[in-house]
PDBQT receptor file of N, H, CA, C and O in Angstrom, charges set to zero:
ATOM      1  N   MET A   1       5.532   1.983  -6.555  1.00  0.00    +0.000 N 
ATOM      2  CA  MET A   1       4.147   2.164  -6.249  1.00  0.00    +0.000 C 
ATOM      3  C   MET A   1       3.264   1.289  -7.147  1.00  0.00    +0.000 C 
ATOM      4  O   MET A   1       2.158   0.918  -6.757  1.00  0.00    +0.000 OA
ATOM      5  N   GLN A   2       3.746   0.966  -8.328  1.00  0.00    +0.000 N 
ATOM      6  H   GLN A   2       4.645   1.267  -8.645  1.00  0.00    +0.000 HD
ATOM      7  CA  GLN A   2       2.967   0.087  -9.209  1.00  0.00    +0.000 C 
ATOM      8  C   GLN A   2       2.807  -1.299  -8.583  1.00  0.00    +0.000 C 
ATOM      9  O   GLN A   2       1.726  -1.886  -8.622  1.00  0.00    +0.000 OA
ATOM     10  N   GLU A   3       3.875  -1.806  -8.016  1.00  0.00    +0.000 N 
ATOM     11  H   GLU A   3       4.754  -1.330  -7.984  1.00  0.00    +0.000 HD
ATOM     12  CA  GLU A   3       3.809  -3.113  -7.347  1.00  0.00    +0.000 C 
ATOM     13  C   GLU A   3       2.846  -3.043  -6.163  1.00  0.00    +0.000 C 
ATOM     14  O   GLU A   3       2.076  -3.975  -5.931  1.00  0.00    +0.000 OA
ATOM     15  N   ALA A   4       2.885  -1.958  -5.428  1.00  0.00    +0.000 N 
ATOM     16  H   ALA A   4       3.510  -1.200  -5.616  1.00  0.00    +0.000 HD
ATOM     17  CA  ALA A   4       1.976  -1.789  -4.292  1.00  0.00    +0.000 C 
ATOM     18  C   ALA A   4       0.527  -1.786  -4.766  1.00  0.00    +0.000 C 
ATOM     19  O   ALA A   4      -0.320  -2.450  -4.168  1.00  0.00    +0.000 OA
ATOM     20  N   ARG A   5       0.236  -1.049  -5.830  1.00  0.00    +0.000 N 
ATOM     21  H   ARG A   5       0.924  -0.510  -6.315  1.00  0.00    +0.000 HD
ATOM     22  CA  ARG A   5      -1.127  -1.018  -6.387  1.00  0.00    +0.000 C 
ATOM     23  C   ARG A   5      -1.578  -2.422  -6.798  1.00  0.00    +0.000 C 
ATOM     24  O   ARG A   5      -2.706  -2.827  -6.518  1.00  0.00    +0.000 OA
ATOM     25  N   THR A   6      -0.695  -3.149  -7.456  1.00  0.00    +0.000 N 
ATOM     26  H   THR A   6       0.222  -2.820  -7.683  1.00  0.00    +0.000 HD
ATOM     27  CA  THR A   6      -1.033  -4.499  -7.903  1.00  0.00    +0.000 C 
ATOM     28  C   THR A   6      -1.354  -5.402  -6.710  1.00  0.00    +0.000 C 
ATOM     29  O   THR A   6      -2.348  -6.127  -6.726  1.00  0.00    +0.000 OA
ATOM     30  N   LEU A   7      -0.521  -5.355  -5.691  1.00  0.00    +0.000 N 
ATOM     31  H   LEU A   7       0.287  -4.765  -5.678  1.00  0.00    +0.000 HD
ATOM     32  CA  LEU A   7      -0.755  -6.185  -4.505  1.00  0.00    +0.000 C 
ATOM     33  C   LEU A   7      -2.039  -5.781  -3.779  1.00  0.00    +0.000 C 
ATOM     34  O   LEU A   7      -2.776  -6.638  -3.292  1.00  0.00    +0.000 OA
ATOM     35  N   LEU A   8      -2.303  -4.491  -3.709  1.00  0.00    +0.000 N 
ATOM     36  H   LEU A   8      -1.704  -3.794  -4.105  1.00  0.00    +0.000 HD
ATOM     37  CA  LEU A   8      -3.513  -4.031  -3.034  1.00  0.00    +0.000 C 
ATOM     38  C   LEU A   8      -4.773  -4.461  -3.776  1.00  0.00    +0.000 C 
ATOM     39  O   LEU A   8      -5.784  -4.790  -3.156  1.00  0.00    +0.000 OA
ATOM     40  N   LEU A   9      -4.710  -4.456  -5.088  1.00  0.00    +0.000 N 
ATOM     41  H   LEU A   9      -3.889  -4.189  -5.592  1.00  0.00    +0.000 HD
ATOM     42  CA  LEU A   9      -5.892  -4.782  -5.881  1.00  0.00    +0.000 C 
ATOM     43  C   LEU A   9      -6.105  -6.279  -6.083  1.00  0.00    +0.000 C 
ATOM     44  O   LEU A   9      -7.242  -6.726  -6.241  1.00  0.00    +0.000 OA
ATOM     45  N   HIS A  10      -5.028  -7.054  -6.081  1.00  0.00    +0.000 N 
ATOM     46  H   HIS A  10      -4.105  -6.691  -5.953  1.00  0.00    +0.000 HD
ATOM     47  CA  HIS A  10      -5.139  -8.455  -6.476  1.00  0.00    +0.000 C 
ATOM     48  C   HIS A  10      -4.815  -9.466  -5.379  1.00  0.00    +0.000 C 
ATOM     49  O   HIS A  10      -4.763 -10.668  -5.641  1.00  0.00    +0.000 OA
ATOM     50  N   THR A  11      -4.597  -8.993  -4.161  1.00  0.00    +0.000 N 
ATOM     51  H   THR A  11      -4.639  -8.017  -3.948  1.00  0.00    +0.000 HD
ATOM     52  CA  THR A  11      -4.402  -9.917  -3.037  1.00  0.00    +0.000 C 
ATOM     53  C   THR A  11      -5.309  -9.480  -1.898  1.00  0.00    +0.000 C 
ATOM     54  O   THR A  11      -5.841  -8.370  -1.899  1.00  0.00    +0.000 OA
ATOM     55  N   ASP A  12      -5.474 -10.358  -0.942  1.00  0.00    +0.000 N 
ATOM     56  H   ASP A  12      -5.042 -11.260  -0.941  1.00  0.00    +0.000 HD
ATOM     57  CA  ASP A  12      -6.224  -9.985   0.263  1.00  0.00    +0.000 C 
ATOM     58  C   ASP A  12      -5.268  -9.813   1.451  1.00  0.00    +0.000 C 
ATOM     59  O   ASP A  12      -5.682  -9.839   2.611  1.00  0.00    +0.000 OA
ATOM     60  N   TRP A  13      -3.992  -9.638   1.134  1.00  0.00    +0.000 N 
ATOM     61  H   TRP A  13      -3.656  -9.616   0.193  1.00  0.00    +0.000 HD
ATOM     62  CA  TRP A  13      -2.990  -9.435   2.177  1.00  0.00    +0.000 C 
ATOM     63  C   TRP A  13      -3.291  -8.152   2.940  1.00  0.00    +0.000 C 
ATOM     64  O   TRP A  13      -3.775  -7.182   2.357  1.00  0.00    +0.000 OA
ATOM     65  N   PRO A  14      -3.010  -8.139   4.232  1.00  0.00    +0.000 N 
ATOM     66  CA  PRO A  14      -3.123  -6.893   4.993  1.00  0.00    +0.000 C 
ATOM     67  C   PRO A  14      -2.120  -5.862   4.462  1.00  0.00    +0.000 C 
ATOM     68  O   PRO A  14      -1.073  -6.221   3.923  1.00  0.00    +0.000 OA
ATOM     69  N   ILE A  15      -2.447  -4.613   4.618  1.00  0.00    +0.000 N 
ATOM     70  H   ILE A  15      -3.298  -4.321   5.056  1.00  0.00    +0.000 HD
ATOM     71  CA  ILE A  15      -1.569  -3.542   4.148  1.00  0.00    +0.000 C 
ATOM     72  C   ILE A  15      -0.212  -3.623   4.837  1.00  0.00    +0.000 C 
ATOM     73  O   ILE A  15       0.811  -3.305   4.229  1.00  0.00    +0.000 OA
ATOM     74  N   SER A  16      -0.193  -4.044   6.093  1.00  0.00    +0.000 N 
ATOM     75  H   SER A  16      -1.024  -4.302   6.587  1.00  0.00    +0.000 HD
ATOM     76  CA  SER A  16       1.086  -4.163   6.800  1.00  0.00    +0.000 C 
ATOM     77  C   SER A  16       1.982  -5.205   6.130  1.00  0.00    +0.000 C 
ATOM     78  O   SER A  16       3.189  -4.991   6.016  1.00  0.00    +0.000 OA
ATOM     79  N   ARG A  17       1.424  -6.310   5.691  1.00  0.00    +0.000 N 
ATOM     80  H   ARG A  17       0.444  -6.484   5.783  1.00  0.00    +0.000 HD
ATOM     81  CA  ARG A  17       2.224  -7.346   5.018  1.00  0.00    +0.000 C 
ATOM     82  C   ARG A  17       2.768  -6.826   3.693  1.00  0.00    +0.000 C 
ATOM     83  O   ARG A  17       3.924  -7.075   3.349  1.00  0.00    +0.000 OA
ATOM     84  N   ILE A  18       1.938  -6.109   2.957  1.00  0.00    +0.000 N 
ATOM     85  H   ILE A  18       0.999  -5.907   3.236  1.00  0.00    +0.000 HD
ATOM     86  CA  ILE A  18       2.380  -5.533   1.686  1.00  0.00    +0.000 C 
ATOM     87  C   ILE A  18       3.520  -4.561   1.925  1.00  0.00    +0.000 C 
ATOM     88  O   ILE A  18       4.511  -4.567   1.194  1.00  0.00    +0.000 OA
ATOM     89  N   SER A  19       3.386  -3.730   2.940  1.00  0.00    +0.000 N 
ATOM     90  H   SER A  19       2.581  -3.725   3.534  1.00  0.00    +0.000 HD
ATOM     91  CA  SER A  19       4.443  -2.750   3.211  1.00  0.00    +0.000 C 
ATOM     92  C   SER A  19       5.762  -3.439   3.577  1.00  0.00    +0.000 C 
ATOM     93  O   SER A  19       6.824  -3.011   3.128  1.00  0.00    +0.000 OA
ATOM     94  N   TYR A  20       5.704  -4.492   4.381  1.00  0.00    +0.000 N 
ATOM     95  H   TYR A  20       4.841  -4.840   4.746  1.00  0.00    +0.000 HD
ATOM     96  CA  TYR A  20       6.925  -5.217   4.738  1.00  0.00    +0.000 C 
ATOM     97  C   TYR A  20       7.534  -5.906   3.519  1.00  0.00    +0.000 C 
ATOM     98  O   TYR A  20       8.755  -5.923   3.362  1.00  0.00    +0.000 OA
ATOM     99  N   CYS A  21       6.697  -6.468   2.662  1.00  0.00    +0.000 N 
ATOM    100  H   CYS A  21       5.705  -6.453   2.788  1.00  0.00    +0.000 HD
ATOM    101  CA  CYS A  21       7.195  -7.121   1.443  1.00  0.00    +0.000 C 
ATOM    102  C   CYS A  21       7.882  -6.134   0.502  1.00  0.00    +0.000 C 
ATOM    103  O   CYS A  21       8.774  -6.508  -0.259  1.00  0.00    +0.000 OA
ATOM    104  N   LEU A  22       7.466  -4.891   0.560  1.00  0.00    +0.000 N 
ATOM    105  H   LEU A  22       6.741  -4.587   1.178  1.00  0.00    +0.000 HD
ATOM    106  CA  LEU A  22       8.059  -3.867  -0.295  1.00  0.00    +0.000 C 
ATOM    107  C   LEU A  22       9.251  -3.174   0.366  1.00  0.00    +0.000 C 
ATOM    108  O   LEU A  22       9.821  -2.240  -0.199  1.00  0.00    +0.000 OA
ATOM    109  N   GLY A  23       9.623  -3.630   1.555  1.00  0.00    +0.000 N 
ATOM    110  H   GLY A  23       9.160  -4.389   2.014  1.00  0.00    +0.000 HD
ATOM    111  CA  GLY A  23      10.838  -3.132   2.192  1.00  0.00    +0.000 C 
ATOM    112  C   GLY A  23      10.658  -2.013   3.197  1.00  0.00    +0.000 C 
ATOM    113  O   GLY A  23      11.644  -1.426   3.643  1.00  0.00    +0.000 OA
ATOM    114  N   PHE A  24       9.434  -1.705   3.563  1.00  0.00    +0.000 N 
ATOM    115  H   PHE A  24       8.633  -2.182   3.201  1.00  0.00    +0.000 HD
ATOM    116  CA  PHE A  24       9.197  -0.659   4.563  1.00  0.00    +0.000 C 
ATOM    117  C   PHE A  24       9.261  -1.263   5.949  1.00  0.00    +0.000 C 
ATOM    118  O   PHE A  24       8.772  -2.369   6.177  1.00  0.00    +0.000 OA
ATOM    119  N   ASP A  25       9.869  -0.532   6.882  1.00  0.00    +0.000 N 
ATOM    120  H   ASP A  25      10.267   0.367   6.697  1.00  0.00    +0.000 HD
ATOM    121  CA  ASP A  25       9.951  -1.008   8.260  1.00  0.00    +0.000 C 
ATOM    122  C   ASP A  25       8.642  -0.796   8.999  1.00  0.00    +0.000 C 
ATOM    123  O   ASP A  25       8.304  -1.561   9.902  1.00  0.00    +0.000 OA
ATOM    124  N   GLU A  26       7.907   0.234   8.624  1.00  0.00    +0.000 N 
ATOM    125  H   GLU A  26       8.181   0.856   7.890  1.00  0.00    +0.000 HD
ATOM    126  CA  GLU A  26       6.649   0.569   9.279  1.00  0.00    +0.000 C 
ATOM    127  C   GLU A  26       5.549   0.753   8.242  1.00  0.00    +0.000 C 
ATOM    128  O   GLU A  26       5.755   1.459   7.254  1.00  0.00    +0.000 OA
ATOM    129  N   PRO A  27       4.396   0.141   8.439  1.00  0.00    +0.000 N 
ATOM    130  CA  PRO A  27       3.283   0.330   7.512  1.00  0.00    +0.000 C 
ATOM    131  C   PRO A  27       2.867   1.791   7.375  1.00  0.00    +0.000 C 
ATOM    132  O   PRO A  27       2.380   2.208   6.323  1.00  0.00    +0.000 OA
ATOM    133  N   THR A  28       3.058   2.562   8.434  1.00  0.00    +0.000 N 
ATOM    134  H   THR A  28       3.453   2.224   9.288  1.00  0.00    +0.000 HD
ATOM    135  CA  THR A  28       2.711   3.981   8.383  1.00  0.00    +0.000 C 
ATOM    136  C   THR A  28       3.543   4.714   7.343  1.00  0.00    +0.000 C 
ATOM    137  O   THR A  28       3.025   5.565   6.620  1.00  0.00    +0.000 OA
ATOM    138  N   HIS A  29       4.821   4.393   7.262  1.00  0.00    +0.000 N 
ATOM    139  H   HIS A  29       5.242   3.702   7.850  1.00  0.00    +0.000 HD
ATOM    140  CA  HIS A  29       5.690   5.043   6.278  1.00  0.00    +0.000 C 
ATOM    141  C   HIS A  29       5.250   4.696   4.856  1.00  0.00    +0.000 C 
ATOM    142  O   HIS A  29       5.240   5.549   3.969  1.00  0.00    +0.000 OA
ATOM    143  N   PHE A  30       4.889   3.433   4.660  1.00  0.00    +0.000 N 
ATOM    144  H   PHE A  30       4.897   2.740   5.381  1.00  0.00    +0.000 HD
ATOM    145  CA  PHE A  30       4.384   3.010   3.362  1.00  0.00    +0.000 C 
ATOM    146  C   PHE A  30       3.113   3.789   3.001  1.00  0.00    +0.000 C 
ATOM    147  O   PHE A  30       2.998   4.313   1.893  1.00  0.00    +0.000 OA
ATOM    148  N   ALA A  31       2.172   3.862   3.928  1.00  0.00    +0.000 N 
ATOM    149  H   ALA A  31       2.265   3.436   4.828  1.00  0.00    +0.000 HD
ATOM    150  CA  ALA A  31       0.898   4.531   3.668  1.00  0.00    +0.000 C 
ATOM    151  C   ALA A  31       1.102   6.018   3.372  1.00  0.00    +0.000 C 
ATOM    152  O   ALA A  31       0.436   6.570   2.497  1.00  0.00    +0.000 OA
ATOM    153  N   GLN A  32       2.010   6.664   4.089  1.00  0.00    +0.000 N 
ATOM    154  H   GLN A  32       2.551   6.215   4.800  1.00  0.00    +0.000 HD
ATOM    155  CA  GLN A  32       2.282   8.082   3.863  1.00  0.00    +0.000 C 
ATOM    156  C   GLN A  32       2.881   8.311   2.478  1.00  0.00    +0.000 C 
ATOM    157  O   GLN A  32       2.462   9.221   1.763  1.00  0.00    +0.000 OA
ATOM    158  N   LEU A  33       3.851   7.497   2.100  1.00  0.00    +0.000 N 
ATOM    159  H   LEU A  33       4.191   6.757   2.681  1.00  0.00    +0.000 HD
ATOM    160  CA  LEU A  33       4.464   7.647   0.787  1.00  0.00    +0.000 C 
ATOM    161  C   LEU A  33       3.467   7.323  -0.317  1.00  0.00    +0.000 C 
ATOM    162  O   LEU A  33       3.406   8.026  -1.326  1.00  0.00    +0.000 OA
ATOM    163  N   PHE A  34       2.696   6.274  -0.133  1.00  0.00    +0.000 N 
ATOM    164  H   PHE A  34       2.746   5.703   0.687  1.00  0.00    +0.000 HD
ATOM    165  CA  PHE A  34       1.695   5.891  -1.124  1.00  0.00    +0.000 C 
ATOM    166  C   PHE A  34       0.728   7.047  -1.357  1.00  0.00    +0.000 C 
ATOM    167  O   PHE A  34       0.421   7.388  -2.499  1.00  0.00    +0.000 OA
ATOM    168  N   ARG A  35       0.257   7.639  -0.283  1.00  0.00    +0.000 N 
ATOM    169  H   ARG A  35       0.507   7.362   0.645  1.00  0.00    +0.000 HD
ATOM    170  CA  ARG A  35      -0.689   8.762  -0.407  1.00  0.00    +0.000 C 
ATOM    171  C   ARG A  35      -0.054   9.960  -1.100  1.00  0.00    +0.000 C 
ATOM    172  O   ARG A  35      -0.688  10.613  -1.929  1.00  0.00    +0.000 OA
ATOM    173  N   ARG A  36       1.191  10.245  -0.760  1.00  0.00    +0.000 N 
ATOM    174  H   ARG A  36       1.706   9.715  -0.087  1.00  0.00    +0.000 HD
ATOM    175  CA  ARG A  36       1.889  11.378  -1.372  1.00  0.00    +0.000 C 
ATOM    176  C   ARG A  36       2.082  11.167  -2.874  1.00  0.00    +0.000 C 
ATOM    177  O   ARG A  36       1.916  12.101  -3.658  1.00  0.00    +0.000 OA
ATOM    178  N   VAL A  37       2.432   9.945  -3.277  1.00  0.00    +0.000 N 
ATOM    179  H   VAL A  37       2.568   9.186  -2.640  1.00  0.00    +0.000 HD
ATOM    180  CA  VAL A  37       2.723   9.655  -4.680  1.00  0.00    +0.000 C 
ATOM    181  C   VAL A  37       1.442   9.438  -5.497  1.00  0.00    +0.000 C 
ATOM    182  O   VAL A  37       1.301   9.978  -6.594  1.00  0.00    +0.000 OA
ATOM    183  N   VAL A  38       0.523   8.653  -4.960  1.00  0.00    +0.000 N 
ATOM    184  H   VAL A  38       0.637   8.214  -4.069  1.00  0.00    +0.000 HD
ATOM    185  CA  VAL A  38      -0.661   8.241  -5.719  1.00  0.00    +0.000 C 
ATOM    186  C   VAL A  38      -1.825   9.211  -5.533  1.00  0.00    +0.000 C 
ATOM    187  O   VAL A  38      -2.629   9.396  -6.447  1.00  0.00    +0.000 OA
ATOM    188  N   GLY A  39      -1.919   9.824  -4.371  1.00  0.00    +0.000 N 
ATOM    189  H   GLY A  39      -1.266   9.673  -3.628  1.00  0.00    +0.000 HD
ATOM    190  CA  GLY A  39      -2.983  10.791  -4.139  1.00  0.00    +0.000 C 
ATOM    191  C   GLY A  39      -4.112  10.299  -3.255  1.00  0.00    +0.000 C 
ATOM    192  O   GLY A  39      -5.035  11.055  -2.949  1.00  0.00    +0.000 OA
ATOM    193  N   TYR A  40      -4.051   9.046  -2.842  1.00  0.00    +0.000 N 
ATOM    194  H   TYR A  40      -3.302   8.432  -3.091  1.00  0.00    +0.000 HD
ATOM    195  CA  TYR A  40      -5.036   8.499  -1.919  1.00  0.00    +0.000 C 
ATOM    196  C   TYR A  40      -4.385   7.380  -1.119  1.00  0.00    +0.000 C 
ATOM    197  O   TYR A  40      -3.300   6.911  -1.462  1.00  0.00    +0.000 OA
ATOM    198  N   THR A  41      -5.046   6.958  -0.061  1.00  0.00    +0.000 N 
ATOM    199  H   THR A  41      -5.927   7.339   0.218  1.00  0.00    +0.000 HD
ATOM    200  CA  THR A  41      -4.467   5.961   0.833  1.00  0.00    +0.000 C 
ATOM    201  C   THR A  41      -4.597   4.558   0.276  1.00  0.00    +0.000 C 
ATOM    202  O   THR A  41      -5.453   4.304  -0.572  1.00  0.00    +0.000 OA
ATOM    203  N   PRO A  42      -3.751   3.637   0.744  1.00  0.00    +0.000 N 
ATOM    204  CA  PRO A  42      -3.864   2.255   0.302  1.00  0.00    +0.000 C 
ATOM    205  C   PRO A  42      -5.255   1.658   0.602  1.00  0.00    +0.000 C 
ATOM    206  O   PRO A  42      -5.805   0.931  -0.225  1.00  0.00    +0.000 OA
ATOM    207  N   SER A  43      -5.817   1.961   1.771  1.00  0.00    +0.000 N 
ATOM    208  H   SER A  43      -5.371   2.551   2.443  1.00  0.00    +0.000 HD
ATOM    209  CA  SER A  43      -7.120   1.394   2.085  1.00  0.00    +0.000 C 
ATOM    210  C   SER A  43      -8.226   1.968   1.210  1.00  0.00    +0.000 C 
ATOM    211  O   SER A  43      -9.189   1.266   0.901  1.00  0.00    +0.000 OA
ATOM    212  N   SER A  44      -8.109   3.220   0.808  1.00  0.00    +0.000 N 
ATOM    213  H   SER A  44      -7.327   3.790   1.059  1.00  0.00    +0.000 HD
ATOM    214  CA  SER A  44      -9.127   3.770  -0.081  1.00  0.00    +0.000 C 
ATOM    215  C   SER A  44      -9.051   3.138  -1.474  1.00  0.00    +0.000 C 
ATOM    216  O   SER A  44     -10.073   3.018  -2.150  1.00  0.00    +0.000 OA
ATOM    217  N   LEU A  45      -7.864   2.735  -1.906  1.00  0.00    +0.000 N 
ATOM    218  H   LEU A  45      -7.034   2.832  -1.357  1.00  0.00    +0.000 HD
ATOM    219  CA  LEU A  45      -7.734   2.042  -3.189  1.00  0.00    +0.000 C 
ATOM    220  C   LEU A  45      -8.491   0.720  -3.151  1.00  0.00    +0.000 C 
ATOM    221  O   LEU A  45      -9.129   0.337  -4.131  1.00  0.00    +0.000 OA
ATOM    222  N   ARG A  46      -8.421   0.037  -2.040  1.00  0.00    +0.000 N 
ATOM    223  H   ARG A  46      -7.902   0.349  -1.243  1.00  0.00    +0.000 HD
ATOM    224  CA  ARG A  46      -9.111  -1.250  -1.914  1.00  0.00    +0.000 C 
ATOM    225  C   ARG A  46     -10.627  -1.099  -1.946  1.00  0.00    +0.000 C 
ATOM    226  O   ARG A  46     -11.336  -2.030  -2.328  1.00  0.00    +0.000 OA
ATOM    227  N   LYS A  47     -11.121   0.056  -1.553  1.00  0.00    +0.000 N 
ATOM    228  H   LYS A  47     -10.545   0.812  -1.243  1.00  0.00    +0.000 HD
ATOM    229  CA  LYS A  47     -12.575   0.282  -1.514  1.00  0.00    +0.000 C 
ATOM    230  C   LYS A  47     -13.140   0.614  -2.891  1.00  0.00    +0.000 C 
ATOM    231  O   LYS A  47     -14.353   0.576  -3.094  1.00  0.00    +0.000 OA
ATOM    232  N   ILE A  48     -12.266   0.936  -3.830  1.00  0.00    +0.000 N 
ATOM    233  H   ILE A  48     -11.280   0.967  -3.665  1.00  0.00    +0.000 HD
ATOM    234  CA  ILE A  48     -12.727   1.326  -5.173  1.00  0.00    +0.000 C 
ATOM    235  C   ILE A  48     -13.300   0.131  -5.891  1.00  0.00    +0.000 C 
ATOM    236  O   ILE A  48     -13.741   0.250  -7.034  1.00  0.00    +0.000 OA
TER     237      ILE A  48
Protein backbone atom coordinates (compact mmCIF):
# COMPACT_ATOMS: atom_id res chain seq x y z
CA MET A 1 0.00 0.00 0.00
CA GLN A 2 2.96 2.33 0.51
CA GLU A 3 3.91 1.98 -3.15
CA ALA A 4 0.30 2.66 -4.13
CA ARG A 5 0.23 5.83 -1.99
CA THR A 6 3.48 7.02 -3.56
CA LEU A 7 2.21 6.45 -7.10
CA LEU A 8 -1.11 8.12 -6.35
CA LEU A 9 0.53 11.19 -4.87
CA HIS A 10 3.48 11.61 -7.23
CA THR A 11 2.21 10.53 -10.65
CA ASP A 12 -0.72 11.51 -12.82
CA TRP A 13 -1.28 7.91 -13.87
CA PRO A 14 -4.89 6.71 -13.87
CA ILE A 15 -5.82 4.55 -10.90
CA SER A 16 -6.39 1.63 -13.28
CA ARG A 17 -2.77 1.82 -14.49
CA ILE A 18 -1.48 1.94 -10.93
CA SER A 19 -3.55 -1.09 -10.00
CA TYR A 20 -2.25 -3.09 -12.97
CA CYS A 21 1.35 -2.09 -12.19
CA LEU A 22 0.87 -3.38 -8.66
CA GLY A 23 -0.38 -6.74 -9.92
CA PHE A 24 -4.15 -6.40 -9.60
CA ASP A 25 -6.28 -7.85 -12.38
CA GLU A 26 -9.12 -5.41 -11.72
CA PRO A 27 -8.89 -1.80 -10.54
CA THR A 28 -11.96 -2.44 -8.39
CA HIS A 29 -10.09 -5.04 -6.35
CA PHE A 30 -7.23 -2.62 -5.83
CA ALA A 31 -9.60 0.17 -4.73
CA GLN A 32 -11.44 -2.13 -2.31
CA LEU A 33 -8.24 -3.36 -0.68
CA PHE A 34 -6.77 0.14 -0.55
CA ARG A 35 -9.88 1.43 1.21
CA ARG A 36 -9.91 -1.47 3.66
CA VAL A 37 -6.22 -1.04 4.56
CA VAL A 38 -5.79 2.75 4.39
CA GLY A 39 -9.29 3.88 5.34
CA TYR A 40 -10.15 5.92 2.26
CA THR A 41 -10.34 5.45 -1.50
CA PRO A 42 -7.47 6.00 -3.91
CA SER A 43 -9.33 8.88 -5.58
CA SER A 44 -9.96 10.61 -2.27
CA LEU A 45 -6.21 10.47 -1.53
CA ARG A 46 -5.57 12.36 -4.75
CA LYS A 47 -8.00 15.10 -3.71
CA ILE A 48 -6.11 15.78 -0.47
